[in-house]
N, C-alpha and C positions, 0 to 999 in steps of 0.2 A: 527154543534153544535154552539149554540149561547153562547156568554159570556156576563154576566151581567156587565155592566159598569155604573158608576154613572156619570150622566151628570150635575147635579146640583153642582156648585162649593161649595155651603154651606155644602154639604154632602160628599165631596171628601175624607175627613178623614176616612170615613167608609171603603174605599177600602183597607187600610192597618191596620185597627183597629184589635187589638188582640181579642176583644170580638166576632168578627165574627167566631172565631175558638172554641168558647165555647157556650153551650146552653143558652137559655134565662133564665132558672131557676137559672143560676149562678149569673145573674145580677138583677134578680127579685125574690129574695128568699121569702119564706113564712114569714109572720110576726113573729118577734122574732128570726129569724134565723140570723146567722152570715153573714156579708158582707165582712169579712176580706180577703178572697181569691179573690173576685172580685176586691177589692181595690188594692190588690197586683198586679194583672194582669194589671189594669189600670195604676199603677205606672210605669210599664215597656213599656207602649204603647206610640208611638210617636204622636198619635192623641188625647191624653188625654185632652189637653187644648182646642182644637177645639170641642171635644165632650162635654166638660163641658160648653163651651160658647153656643153651640147648645141647650143643656138642659135648660140653664138659659133663653135664648132668647125665647124658645118655651114652657116655663113653664112646663117642664116634671116633673111630681109630683111623679112618681113611679120608683123604681129601683136605681141602681148605675149608674151614668153617670159621666164621667170624674174623677172617683175616689172618688166621694162624694155621700153620701146617700141623701135621700129626706130631712131629717132634716138639714144636713150640707149645702146643696144647698140653702135651705130657709134662713139659717143664713147668708150665703155669700151674697145672693141677698138683704136681708134687710140691711146688712152692707154697701153694695154698694149704696143702695138708700139713706141711712143716710149720707154717705160721699158726695154724689151728692148734697143733699140739703144743707149740711154745706158749700160746696164749692161755691154754688150759692148765699149764704146769705151775 
């Protein structure tokens, strides 16, 4: 019996991620559906910050990642970009 292990350090958070215990439809709901339950699960997950950073770095545009929806991640990313430009000015 083989055991799947993640060898990429960037993805190590996935080994203990709570989302692995839920189906993908939980984190990729139909348009207009609630993301509340997915966000609650993310809030209890020790890999939440790494998951969010992964999604931001890889421009994940769909689903709940790191406890944030697509729109919330976009706002966060834009805010970081503005802060970076202001800090370098």
